[in-house]
C-alpha positions, 0 to 999 in steps of 0.5 A: 416496474416496481415488482420487477427486479433485474437478475443482475447488472451483469450481462447474463450471457457474456457473464456466464461465458466469462465465468465458465472459461474462468472456472474451466481453465482455472484462469481468473478473469478478474484484474488479479489474474494468476498463472497455472503453468500446466494449462497456461501455454494451451490457453495462451495458444488459443487466446482464451485468457484475453477472450475471458478477460474481454468477455468479463469486461463486456459483461459488466458494460465495460469499454473495449478501450480507454479515451475517445476520439484520437485518444482512444486506445484499445485495451491489451486484452481487447487486442489479444482477443481480437487477434484470437478470433480474427482468423475465424471472423469471416468463416464464423459469420458465414457459418452462423447464418447457416446455423452451424456455429452453434455446433462448433464443428470447426472451432470447438464447442467452447471456442465457437461460442466465445467467438460468436458472442465476441463477434456479436459485441464488436459488430461482426455478426448480428446477435443478442448484445447490441452496441458498445459504449462506456462503462455505466451506459444503459442496457440495450433493449436486447439485454433487457429482453434477456431478463425474464420477468416471470423468472425473477419471482416465484409464481406461487409465493411472489418471493423475489429470487435471491431475496431474504425470506418474506420479500414477496411484494413490491412494498417489501422490496421498497422497504429493503431499499429504504433500509439500505439508504438509511444505513448509508446515511447513518454511516456517512463518515465511512463513505470514503473508506475505499478512497482513503485506503486506496490513496494510502496504498498507492502512495506507500508502494511508490505508485507501483501497481503490482505492489499495490495489487499485492497489498490490496489482495493481502488485505482482502485475504486477511479481512475475513472475520477481522476488524480494520485494526487487526486486518492492518496489523496482520497484512503489514506483517505479511507484506514486510515479511515477504519484502524482507525475505522472511517466511510469511506467517500471519493471519487469524489462522496462520496455517491456513492464511499464510500459504496462499499469501506466500505463494502470491508474493512469490509469484509477484501477482495476485489471485482471484479471491472469489465473489466477496474478497476479490471485489473488496481488493478491487475497491481498494484499487479505486485510486489507481485503477477505477476502471476495474471497479465492478460489483460491490462487496457482499459480506455479512454486514451487507447481508445483515443490513438487507435482512438475510438470516444470520448475515449469511451470503451464499450463491450467485442468485443472492449476490445478484439480488444484493447487487440490485438492491445496492444499485437501487439505493445508489440511484435513490441516494444520488436523486436525493443528494443523500448527505449532500452528495450526488456522486454515490457509487458502488464503493462509497455506498457499500462503505457507508452502508457497512459503516452504518450497520457496524454502528447499529450493531455497536461494533463501531463507535461513530467517532471511529467510523471514518477510520480506514487502513490509512489511519492504521498503517501509521501505527506500524511505522518505525522512525528513521531519523537522519540529517544532511549536514555531515558529522565532524569526524568525516571531514566532509563539508566541515564549514557547514557545522558552524554555519548559521541554522538557516544555511544548514537548513538550506543545504538540508532542504536542497532537492538534490539531497532529498531521499523523498524521490519515489513517484509518490514523494516518499522515501526512495530507500524504503519504497525500493525495499518494499517497506511501505513508507509514510510521508517523511517528516521534517524535524530537528535533531540535537546538535552542539546544545542546539538543533540541526535540521533533520528528517524522520522517515517512516517505514512500516515494520512487522511485529510478532509475539515472542515465546515469552509473550512480548511483542517484537519486530520480525527479524527481517524488519530489524535487518532491513531497517538497519540496511537502509539506514546504513546505506543512507548514512554512508552516502550522506557521509555521516558518522552514524545512522539510526532508527527506533520504534516504540513497541507495546510493553508487557507491563510497566516494568518493561518501559524503556522509551517514551514518545512525546507528541506535541501534535504539531511540527517539532521546532528548533525552539522546542528542541532547545527547551526540551532536550536539556530537561531530559539530558540532565537526567542522562536520557538519550533523545531521538527525533520522531514525527511531531515530537521526540522519543526519550530513551532509557539506558544503563545509566538512567531509570527504567520501567516504572521509575522511568515513567514516573520521572518522565511524567514528573518532568512534563508536570514540572514544565507545563509551559514547555509541554503544553498540549503534548501527550506521552506514550510509554513502551518497550524501545527497539532501536539500532545505532549504526556507528561509522565513527571508528571506521572514519577515524581509522583512515584505513582505505575502504574501512567505512565502505566495508563496514557499510557492506556488512549491514547490507550483506546481513539483509540480502533481500533488502540489499538486492532491492536497493541495488536494483532500483534505478531511482535509488541509484539516481538519488545517491548520485544527485548528492554530488552536484549539491556537495560540489556547489556547497564546496564552491560556496566556502563550506569546506572540502567535498571529499573526492572519495565520497563523490567517487563512491556515489558515482561507483554505486550509481554505475555498478551498485554495491558490488562496484563499491566492494571492488573499490573498497578492496582497491582502497579508493572509497571512504575512508581513503587516506586523503585528508587529515584533521587539525584540532579545529576540525578543518581539513587540509590535503595530505 
């Protein structure tokens, strides 16, 4: 009926019960539940958390399990709820026929009503709610009957309940839906906001649902009155602070925003955030938990698009009405294949409408409309450059140093030597350390006036404003980056490890680094052309995604003079830098030097040096140590190196292989004991001739 509007897509009775139990017990029925120790034990005793979760699922028309036929599996909460009410089943059914269940004389008022409705749903008692079925199924006749037509409009004015002022006729209602659909159309580039963001979150956490939930809730918590860029910056900082052991201190209002985030990360599970932010966090999980998606995000932009004064969202009736308008708009969009799509749903409809309204307001340019968190997280990444071919001073597989480039590349690309072994194919070290890595980039490093195959890992770091107003990395970011690269360089038998990040400079006088981006993969030929131009001026170079970073130092120009000289080199060599862009900033970096320890020949020297960096970052060291995936990745190198030695590329150091075996079995503490015994690098097992070749002692 044109003048009829449902109260809500949610089942009124079941929804009320779920919400009552939720608020009454302080236990959230949403996917992001939290513990309340004083009451949790009592609740668990009666099975109320499981019942609450199950009631909430059913109130939205959800299924009690997943799959169908032989693949059907009941959900954990379904089983728990069934166990909770099963003892009362036969008795409850009998009592219901005599009208006694409503009084709850046996089970208690709340538990009795919960059991009654739950048993109704699963067919043990006749009741209001009929049928089961999958999410999205049509409401039963009984459910339709629950919604009183007369209660949805005010009899004296015709005003729809929960609607903005003036929506008092079917025509006004239709106009609202039409305007929402137009907003979706205007914001089409933003329709994949949740999908793109969720895919990135899922990949950065190594497909870890707990970590993904925490990050999604972190983002949702800090989304209020924030744009996507600022939201990403603050959320990245909070996540990295928690991951690296720093106290969480972030947000537009740190004293208010930080404590709940700190508590959430300390507990290792997220909290229910309310009618607006919790659906937002849930939508950010569409990639890995689509079965959770329920109602849309009713924020100020949705309210503004629907005509509510000042974009204000308040009260359950308004949320219900907004849900209904969106539902009708989705149906119309799918019927007309709006934008060429017929897969409109709660998430992409709201994302498109939100984008459309932001464009209408002038808050968002059409060119930026498609940008999501996946586009902003890379802006907070550091560059950790590493190579696989070992350094000359280590004596490990020295034959690779003079091997043809293709042979060095084949060794570098051997899967047994890859660090990209997380479930999402990202760097396992930074994934284990909780540092949300982007995709590792294959590139080249500088080696003997030529190029060497290399990689750039891209962990997210946190930044903050220092007392002098400059932007700096959080202390934990610095230490964690150094710890991961120190461990990597050690297990790869490298002379050194390194990382860098170009931060915004306070002014041109503070320039100490220049990022040159070619907009495409940086090649061996690029390096051989570009590197000499900067090396002639004394600058250091570091590989970066799609280019390199030029590093000023004590023997080169800095600040404005540095920028002028770099621009001059680019201008004088337009053919070499065709299509390349340059950004200047304040360089933050670290160089982990094992050269002296390797050359000392002192048993355990390299190992002890590595452990110093790990000891300076205990949270990161503990996470790496606890990761079986990281341990397996370290050990896999032995098979690769043994094969390379058989192929004639030199000696695979036995003490290096032993170190990997020890770590895989006993972690860093095992290496500490082995270093004290002198059985791991640099054990006095080889010496070097002038040609760099190794021979037995």
